[in-house]
C-alpha atoms as one frame of an Amber mdcrd trajectory, in Angstrom:
protein
  91.918 107.910 104.845  95.403 109.508 104.980  98.065 106.774 106.302 100.907
 107.908 108.124 104.265 106.957 107.200 106.089 104.630 109.209 109.532 103.316
 109.325 108.623  99.819 108.427 106.938 101.416 105.257 109.990 103.064 104.313
 112.200 100.023 104.352 110.097  98.005 102.399 109.617 100.701 100.014 113.548
 101.005  99.848 113.690  97.137  99.296 111.575  97.094  96.466 113.655 100.143
  94.810 117.011  98.090  95.581 115.612  94.735  94.108 114.430  93.988  90.520
 110.930  92.938  90.394 111.013  91.032  93.755 108.175  88.962  95.085 107.071
  89.470  98.614 109.188  86.946 100.080 112.567  88.335  98.437 111.313  91.715
  99.824 110.794  90.272 103.317 114.339  88.617 103.106 116.146  91.921 101.992
 114.363  94.058 105.064 115.001  91.149 107.613 118.710  91.107 106.745 119.078
  94.542 108.363 116.139  94.414 110.551 115.703  91.045 111.983 112.723  91.744
 114.128 110.541  92.881 111.220 107.631  90.212 110.644 106.485  88.870 107.561
 102.880  90.140 107.873 104.512  93.800 108.378 106.322  93.501 105.135 103.294
  91.985 103.263 101.141  94.507 104.630 103.271  97.366 103.787 103.934  96.118
 100.301 100.248  95.902  99.658  99.738  99.352 101.108 102.363 100.804  99.005
 100.837  99.144  95.971  97.499 100.522  96.655  98.801 103.867  97.073 100.864
 103.965  93.697 104.178 104.145  95.498 105.150 100.930  93.940 103.716  98.627
  91.514 102.136  95.571  91.448 103.322  92.881  88.743 100.626  90.488  88.144
 101.883  87.602  86.468 100.260  84.833  84.537 102.139  82.357  86.552 103.797
  82.597  90.113 103.473  85.222  92.957 102.932  88.743  92.143 105.992  91.071
  92.032 106.643  94.567  93.103 108.122  97.142  90.838 109.713 100.447  91.776
 108.729 101.717  88.145 105.143 102.985  88.652 104.108 104.155  84.931 102.367
 101.617  82.928 104.826  99.014  81.111 104.650  95.335  80.484 106.910  92.752
  81.576 108.691  89.505  79.991 109.271  86.384  82.369 111.703  83.624  81.795
 110.055  80.190  82.218 113.106  78.556  83.514 114.400  80.753  86.012 111.308
  83.014  86.735 113.289  86.436  86.482 111.009  89.146  85.351 112.463  92.000
  82.918 110.609  95.308  81.833 109.199  94.841  78.479 110.650  97.390  75.643
 107.186  97.946  74.575 105.182 101.283  75.221 101.856 100.762  76.808  98.984
 100.034  74.236  95.000 100.143  74.904  93.800  96.918  73.394  90.364  97.496
  75.398  89.490  99.953  72.646  89.852  97.185  70.008  87.300  94.830  72.007
  84.244  96.089  70.271  81.049  94.700  71.960  81.764  92.967  75.111  78.313
  91.809  75.766  78.281  94.257  78.777  81.553  93.169  80.459  83.006  96.235
  81.886  86.747  95.868  81.154  88.841  97.354  83.715  92.576  96.605  82.431
  94.644  93.882  81.102  97.772  92.067  81.594 100.399  91.236  78.874 103.118
  89.122  79.810 105.719  87.688  77.450 107.349  84.543  78.182 110.392  82.673
  77.048 114.053  82.309  77.868 116.372  84.904  79.214 119.877  85.316  77.955
 121.386  83.478  81.053 118.941  80.370  80.658 119.345  80.518  77.011 122.889
  79.992  77.442 122.457  76.859  79.435
């Protein structure tokens, strides 16, 4: 099914591009700052549609809300356990699924690799 581009979808996509790994609430706040009549449901729906279409990336974290990323090619993330900020990890994508061996019939569809620790700013504090 072809979806038509809407002004709301464009606003949400631009907000993701202008923010660094935002969660849905941060995207809503950014869009609502210049378009106060947009609803939270509209922002959330368009985030999901853009992620499904591959126009933005969805970053599923081991803890906390999903984040969104304008960088859509496969890559990993680092999450600060103190402030929650998410960063791109300087590691090329790997394929650990190939190393699993016999999974007992389990069909692996992907993996999440997340590094946790302290960001430079929190480490100073």
